[in-house]
C-alpha positions in Angstrom: 0.0 0.0 0.0 1.0 3.6 -0.5 1.5 6.2 2.2 0.0 9.6 2.4 2.6 12.4 2.6 1.8 15.9 3.8 4.4 18.6 3.1 4.1 22.0 4.8 5.9 25.2 5.6 3.6 25.7 8.6 3.5 24.2 12.0 1.0 21.4 11.4 -2.2 21.9 13.3 -4.3 18.9 14.3 -7.6 20.2 13.1 -6.2 21.3 9.7 -4.5 17.9 9.2 -7.8 16.3 10.0 -9.5 18.5 7.4 -6.9 17.6 4.9 -7.3 13.9 5.5 -11.1 14.1 5.3 -10.9 16.1 2.0 -8.5 13.5 0.6 -11.0 10.8 1.4 -13.9 12.8 -0.2 -11.9 13.6 -3.4 -10.6 10.1 -3.9 -13.4 8.0 -2.5 -11.5 6.6 0.4 -13.0 5.5 3.7 -11.6 7.6 6.6 -11.8 6.8 10.3 -10.6 9.4 12.8 -10.0 7.8 16.2 -7.7 10.0 18.1 -5.6 12.1 15.7 -2.1 13.0 17.0 0.9 14.4 15.2 4.2 13.0 16.6 7.8 13.6 15.6 9.6 10.4 14.8 12.4 9.9 17.4 14.7 6.9 16.9 17.5 6.1 19.4 17.4 9.7 20.7 17.5 11.2 17.2 14.7 13.1 15.3 14.6 11.9 11.7 12.9 15.2 10.7 9.7 13.3 9.9 6.3 13.3 11.7 3.7 10.5 11.8 0.0 11.1 12.1 -1.5 8.4 14.3 -5.1 7.6 15.3 -6.4 7.7 11.7 -7.3 5.0 9.2 -7.6 5.5 5.5 -8.5 2.8 3.1 -5.6 1.7 0.9 -3.2 3.9 2.9 -0.6 2.4 5.2 0.9 5.4 7.0 0.3 9.1 7.1 3.6 11.1 7.4 4.5 14.7 7.4 7.6 16.7 6.7 8.5 20.4 7.0 9.5 22.1 3.7 10.2 25.6 2.5 9.0 27.1 -0.8 11.6 28.7 -3.0 9.2 31.5 -3.5 5.4 31.8 -3.2 4.5 28.4 -1.7 1.1 27.1 -0.7 0.6 25.8 2.9 0.2 22.1 2.1 1.0 19.7 -0.7 -0.5 16.2 -0.4 1.1 13.2 -2.1 0.2 9.5 -2.3 3.2 7.3 -3.0 5.5 4.7 -1.6 8.0 7.2 -0.2 8.5 10.9 0.5 8.3 12.7 -2.9 11.4 14.2 -4.5 11.7 17.9 -4.9 9.9 19.0 -8.1 8.1 15.6 -8.2 4.6 15.8 -9.8 3.7 12.2 -9.8 1.4 11.2 -6.9 0.4 14.8 -6.1 -3.2 14.7 -5.0 -4.2 18.1 -3.3 -2.9 21.6 -3.2 -4.2 23.4 -0.1 -3.9 27.0 1.3 -5.3 27.7 4.8 -5.7 30.9 6.6 -7.3 32.3 9.8 -7.2 35.8 8.4 -10.6 37.2 7.8 -11.9 39.8 5.4 -12.2 42.5 8.1 -8.7 42.0 9.3 -6.7 42.1 6.1 -8.5 42.1 2.7 -5.2 41.6 0.7 -3.8 38.8 2.8 -7.1 37.0 2.9 -7.6 37.2 -0.9 -5.0 38.5 -3.3 -1.8 37.1 -1.8 -3.5 33.7 -1.6 -4.4 33.8 -5.3 -0.8 34.5 -6.3 0.3 31.3 -4.5 -2.1 29.2 -6.6 -0.7 30.9 -9.8 2.7 29.6 -8.8 1.5 26.1 -8.2 -0.5 26.0 -11.5 2.6 26.8 -13.5 5.0 24.4 -11.7 2.8 21.4 -10.8 0.3 19.2 -12.6 -3.4 20.2 -12.4 -4.8 18.7 -9.3 -7.6 19.8 -6.9 -6.9 23.2 -5.4 -8.6 24.1 -2.1 -8.7 27.4 -0.2 -9.7 26.9 3.5 -10.8 29.8 5.6 -10.7 29.2 9.4 -11.6 32.6 10.7 -13.1 32.1 14.2 -14.8 35.5 14.0 -16.4 34.9 10.6 -20.1 35.8 10.3 -21.7 34.0 7.4 -24.6 36.5 7.4 -22.4 39.5 7.0 -22.1 40.9 3.4 -18.5 40.6 2.4 -16.5 43.6 1.1 -16.2 44.2 -2.7 -12.5 43.3 -2.4 -13.4 40.0 -0.9 -16.1 39.3 -3.6 -13.8 40.3 -6.5 -10.9 38.2 -5.2 -13.0 35.2 -4.3 -14.7 35.3 -7.8 -11.2 35.2 -9.3 -10.3 32.2 -7.2 -13.4 30.4 -8.4 -12.6 31.4 -12.0 -9.3 29.6 -11.4 -11.1 26.5 -10.3 -10.1 26.8 -6.6 -12.6 25.2 -4.2 -13.5 27.5 -1.3 -14.2 26.1 2.2 -15.2 28.2 5.2 -17.2 31.0 3.4 -20.9 31.4 2.7 -20.7 31.0 -1.1 -24.0 32.8 -1.9 -22.1 36.0 -2.4 -19.6 34.6 -4.9 -19.5 33.2 -8.5 -17.1 32.6 -11.3 -16.6 35.4 -13.8 -18.1 34.4 -17.1 -16.3 36.9 -19.2 -13.6 39.6 -19.2 -16.2 42.3 -19.6 -18.0 41.1 -16.5 -14.8 41.1 -14.5 -13.9 44.7 -15.7 -17.4 46.0 -15.0 -17.3 44.5 -11.4 -13.9 46.2 -10.8 -15.1 49.5 -12.2 -18.1 49.4 -9.8 -15.9 49.0 -6.7 -15.0 52.0 -4.5 -11.9 54.1 -5.3 -8.9 54.3 -2.9 -7.8 57.6 -1.3 -6.7 60.3 -3.7 -3.0 59.8 -3.1 -3.1 56.2 -4.2 -3.1 54.9 -7.7 -6.4 53.0 -8.3 -6.3 49.6 -9.8 -8.2 50.0 -13.1 -8.6 47.5 -15.9 -9.0 48.9 -19.5 -9.6 46.8 -22.6 -8.4 47.8 -26.0 -8.5 45.8 -29.3 -4.9 44.6 -28.9 -4.1 45.0 -25.2 -5.4 45.3 -21.7 -3.9 47.8 -19.3 -4.0 47.4 -15.6 -3.0 50.4 -13.4 -1.4 49.9 -10.0 1.7 50.8 -8.1 4.4 48.1 -7.6 6.8 50.6 -6.0 5.8 53.3 -3.5 7.7 56.6 -3.7 9.8 55.7 -0.7 10.9 52.4 -2.4 12.8 54.4 -5.1 11.7 52.2 -8.0 12.0 48.8 -6.4 9.2 46.3 -6.6 8.1 46.3 -2.9 4.3 46.8 -2.8 3.2 43.4 -1.6 -0.6 44.1 -1.7 -0.5 45.1 -5.3 1.9 42.3 -6.3 -0.9 39.9 -5.3 -3.7 42.0 -6.8 -2.1 42.7 -10.2 -0.9 39.2 -10.9 -4.2 37.7 -9.8 -6.0 40.0 -12.2 -3.6 39.1 -15.1 -4.0 35.4 -14.4 -7.8 35.6 -14.4 -7.7 37.5 -17.7 -5.6 34.8 -19.2 -8.0 32.1 -18.0 -10.9 34.0 -19.5 -9.2 33.8 -22.9 -7.2 37.0 -23.3 -4.1 36.1 -25.4 -2.9 39.6 -26.3 -0.7 42.0 -24.3 -1.4 42.7 -20.6 0.5 45.9 -19.6 0.8 47.2 -16.0 0.9 51.0 -16.0 1.6 53.7 -13.4 3.7 51.0 -11.6 6.5 53.2 -10.3 9.3 50.6 -11.1 12.4 52.1 -12.7 14.7 50.5 -15.4 17.8 50.7 -13.2 16.3 48.4 -10.6 15.3 45.8 -13.2 18.7 46.1 -14.9 20.7 45.5 -11.7 18.5 42.8 -10.3 19.9 39.3 -10.7 17.8 37.2 -8.3 14.2 36.0 -8.6 11.3 38.3 -7.5 7.8 37.0 -7.0 6.2 39.6 -9.2 8.7 39.2 -12.0 8.5 35.5 -11.9 4.7 35.6 -12.1 4.8 38.2 -14.8 7.1 35.9 -16.8 4.6 33.0 -16.3 1.7 35.2 -17.5 3.6 37.2 -20.2 2.8 40.5 -18.5 4.7 43.6 -19.4 5.6 46.8 -17.4 4.9 50.0 -19.3 8.0 51.9 -20.2 10.5 49.4 -18.8 11.9 46.0 -19.9 13.2 42.9 -18.0 14.8 39.7 -19.2 12.4 36.9 -18.5 15.1 34.3 -18.4 16.4 35.7 -15.1 13.2 35.0 -13.3 12.2 31.4 -14.2 12.5 29.2 -11.1 14.2 25.8 -11.2 12.1 24.3 -8.4 9.1 25.0 -6.3 10.1 23.7 -2.9 12.8 21.9 -0.9 13.0 19.9 2.3 13.9 22.3 5.1 17.2 21.5 6.8 18.5 25.0 7.8 15.8 26.9 9.6 15.5 27.4 13.3 11.8 26.4 12.9 13.0 22.8 12.7 13.5 22.8 16.5 10.6 25.2 17.5 8.1 23.2 15.4 9.4 19.9 16.8 9.0 21.1 20.4 5.6 22.7 19.8 4.1 19.7 18.0 5.6 17.2 20.5 4.4 19.1 23.5 0.8 19.6 22.7 0.3 16.1 21.2 2.0 14.1 23.9 1.0 15.9 27.1 -2.5 17.2 27.5 -1.3 19.6 30.3 0.8 21.5 27.8 -0.7 24.2 25.6 0.7 26.7 23.1 -0.7 30.2 23.8 1.3 31.9 21.0 3.4 30.9 18.0 5.1 32.6 15.2 7.5 30.0 13.7 10.0 31.4 11.2 8.5 31.9 7.8 5.1 30.8 9.0 1.7 32.5 9.7 1.7 34.8 12.7 -0.5 33.3 15.3 -2.9 34.8 17.8 -2.5 35.1 21.6 -4.8 32.7 23.4 -6.5 34.1 26.5 -7.3 32.1 29.6 -11.0 31.8 28.5 -9.8 30.2 25.2 -10.6 33.3 23.1 -7.9 34.8 20.9 -6.6 38.3 20.2 -3.9 39.8 18.0 -0.7 40.9 19.6 -0.2 44.5 18.5 3.1 45.5 16.8 3.3 48.5 19.2 1.8 49.4 22.5 -0.2 52.6 23.2 3.0 54.5 23.8 4.4 53.6 20.4 7.0 51.1 21.7 7.7 48.1 19.6 6.5 44.8 21.2 9.1 42.1 20.5 7.4 38.8 19.9 8.9 35.3 20.5 8.5 32.2 18.2 6.7 30.2 20.8 5.0 30.4 24.2 4.2 27.2 26.0 2.3 26.8 29.3 2.1 23.7 31.5 -1.3 24.0 33.2 -0.4 21.4 35.9 3.0 22.9 37.0 1.9 26.6 36.2 5.1 27.2 34.2 5.3 29.3 31.1 8.2 29.0 28.6 8.9 32.0 26.3 11.0 30.7 23.4 13.1 32.2 20.6 14.3 29.8 17.9 17.6 30.3 16.2 20.2 28.5 14.1 23.0 27.5 16.3 25.3 29.8 14.4 23.1 32.7 15.5 22.8 31.8 19.2 24.1 35.1 20.4 21.3 36.9 18.5 18.8 34.7 20.3 20.3 35.5 23.7 20.0 39.2 23.0 16.4 38.9 21.7 15.0 37.1 24.7 16.1 40.1 26.8 13.6 42.2 24.8 10.4 40.5 25.9 9.5 42.7 28.8 6.6 44.4 27.0 4.9 41.2 25.8 5.3 39.8 29.3 3.8 42.9 31.0 1.0 43.7 28.5 -0.1 40.2 27.5 1.5 37.2 29.3 1.4 38.4 33.0 -2.0 40.2 32.4 -3.7 36.9 31.3 -1.6 34.3 33.3 -0.5 36.1 36.5 -0.1 32.9 38.5 2.4 31.3 36.1 6.2 31.3 36.6 7.8 32.7 33.4 11.2 31.7 32.0 12.8 32.7 28.7 14.7 30.3 26.5 16.4 29.9 23.2 16.1 26.7 21.1 18.7 26.0 18.4 19.2 23.9 15.3 22.4 23.1 13.3 25.9 22.2 14.0 26.6 20.9 17.5 28.5 23.7 19.2 27.8 22.4 22.7 30.7 20.1 23.5 30.5 21.1 27.2 26.7 21.0 27.6 24.1 23.5 26.5 24.3 27.2 27.5 22.2 28.2 30.4 19.5 29.8 28.3 19.3 27.1 25.6 16.4 24.8 26.3 16.8 22.2 23.5 19.1 21.8 20.5 18.8 19.5 17.5 21.9 18.6 15.5 22.0 18.2 11.8 22.0 14.4 12.3 18.9 14.7 14.4 20.5 14.2 17.8 18.5 15.9 20.5 20.2 17.7 23.4 18.2 19.0 26.4 19.4 21.5 29.0 19.9 19.8 32.4 18.1 22.7 34.0 15.1 22.5 31.7 11.7 21.6 33.3 11.5 17.9 33.9 8.5 17.5 31.7 10.6 18.6 28.6 12.9 15.6 29.0 9.9 13.3 29.6 8.4 14.5 26.3 11.5 13.5 24.3 12.8 10.4 26.1 
């Protein structure tokens, strides 16, 4: 029998993994039995093999369900699902079953992140992978299905549907595929205009070209491509126009990008790569498309500090019911929410009311039984000193969030590391846990006893 393989950049969440497994069963007519789903890192003779096994689940014609942390080389979706005998090779198309993006971001919180940037991820996957079912999952805990969505949400979601992306977690009565280019342009024209100092996104159709206005470089960016919201919006519009049958020029105007920036740039850029895929031009400037074609879509992650923070996070909450994560922001992943004592969630502000920056850790774990709280910063072992400096900057988050909500807990600050073993004489006092490149796990002798019990 084959195995099911889940590849992700994110910290794997139990309820999302369950959703994925159930969706796989529905799409491919497999019987699925969920008994007690747990995600556990594989530890063999004191070494982590950098794989995770999902237990407590049975799927017909599937032996094991395994998961591995990867990183996209550019705009990567949250989950790729394969069915095969072994973990897929980088760039492998055979056995790919599902392409899934998941977000907790709602329309009210961030229209662009919730819509346009998600669409650009699917454009990437469409051009680099075989056509398989694409699914967009919205898990906004504050979502009100009776509330009329914004025009931006409707426009973006309609483009997703036009691109054959299945939407889960939204009331679909407000949304439909665009049937024609003219319908899409008319909808965009009817949307509200931005403030006067912004360049509005306008789509104009001519006999031999379509122009789309929109800034890719703000004045402060000095001609660089750095306007993330519009990178997502403009490429999403261009892709939808192509899918609706437009095969002539698509030209971005009023973009603010200068020729010198394009001439000097030698590395890939998300917009330029997508523009190359879509044969999109920038008015008044040229770029060499050969510079921006990617050679691969993703790779197995073996460098990031999130190897250790995700390992500790997943192991803790799946193996000991007394342990809970109340905040996580693993490197390169989605920024989480702060969990209050009553189980509700709130966003941690970037600054407090006095304008001071609130430094945030990668992970905060609590042990409800021992009343301990671990505030954790992940680092590559080569950057340990940076981590030791950063954990000294957590006073504000402790005062304004952690101690406010959990006053009875004893708080300690730690660094976790991944990489070369630099600890020949034992871990530094502030290093909670280290994982070597060969998977060997080292734990601080002064760490809470329950940390060692989790691993060994």
